[in-house]
C-alpha positions, 0 to 999 in steps of 0.5 A: 684389186690384189689386196681384195684377192688376197683377202678373198683367198684368206677368207676361202681358206679359213672357211675350208679349214673350218668345214674340214674341222666340222667333218674331221672332229666327229670322225676323230671322236669316233675313232678314239672312242672305238679304241677306249676300254668300254669302262671309259666311254661313259666317264664324266667328264668325257676325255678325247684320249684313252688311258690305254689304247685297245682294239678289244671293240674291234675284236668283239665286233669282228668275232661275230660269226656272221660278219664276213657273210654281211660284208660279202652281202654288202659287196654284192648288193652295192656292186650289182645295184651300181652296175644296173644302175649305170646300164639302165640309167645310161640307156634311158638318159641316151633315149631321152637325149637323142631320140624324139618319140611321142610323150618324151617331154611328159615321160622326162617330166615324170622321171624328173618328178621321181627325184622329189618323191622321198624313199620313205613314201614307197616303202610299204608299196615296195614291200608288198610287191616284194611279198607278191614276187616272193623276194622278201629275205632274198638278195634280189629283194634288197637289190631291185628296189634300189636300181630305180634312181631318177636322179642318175637318169637326169644327170646322164641325160644332161651330160649326153646333151653336151656330147657333140652330135657331129660324132654320131652323124659321122657314125651314122654315115658309116652305117653304125646303128643306134646301139653301136654309137651308144656303146662305141662312142657315147659311153667311152666319151662319158667315162668321167660322169659314169665313174661319178654316177657309179661311185655315188651309187655304190656309196649310197647303196652301201650306206642304205640301212632302212630298206635292207632292214625292212626286207631281210630278217634272216642273217644270211641275207643281211647287209653290213649295216643291218647285221652290225645293228642287230649285234648292238641290239643283242648286247645292249649299248656298248659305245666302244663297239658302236663306234668300231662298227661305224668305222669298220662299215665306213672304211671301205667307202673312205678307201673308195673315195681316196682311190677315186676322188679324181674321177668323182671331181672330174665327173662333177665338173664335166656334168656341170660344163655339159649343162651350161 
């Protein structure tokens, strides 16, 4: 049994190293290419290390006049979507988990079915709706369609199902309202999964390119991925600058994960336990 355990541990360790290498190698190539002179990015045969390291690509990208506007737009968009998703998804999930009303099962099935609908299918009707509401080329036109995330409702509903009902029953005896129970008892107990939902939502919104690209044309309303893509389109393919833009756009998310990785892992673990 001990030998099997050692072999199993060794296999898992090797698999972990292999998967880490599959992730790290493309990232290392991106970073090193962004530090090359532009003339070396298309040399054959390709070389990992540049003849000399340079930050010219970063200087060129960061000198774009609107880049700081795009960065602020991305922060505002991702932050607002995250707050709204946490509030709306948690209240909806609590309603499904704790209240019994006519059509509850059918409505929950409808919400879960929304997870199976590809976002691309909804682009045309959503754009028509934004045109009708006059929200094209506005921050709210970018934000509102991203607020509806059925997957987050289901994740939170599964977690709330695992919260002991005795705590709520005791609060009801003390005269607490349903809203007070939700706000004072359920949400504090749900901090790990709420943190995970918030981080996943922020990352998804930050990386979203297709919808902001469709609904914005004014540089003043573009998010960072869309704005940087337009710069590359204007100057042609300059590979060092392309890689520099990827690093710039991904660096905030990398820092976010490093700072909150414990909350992410705890949120996933708590969600899995609640679903058992």
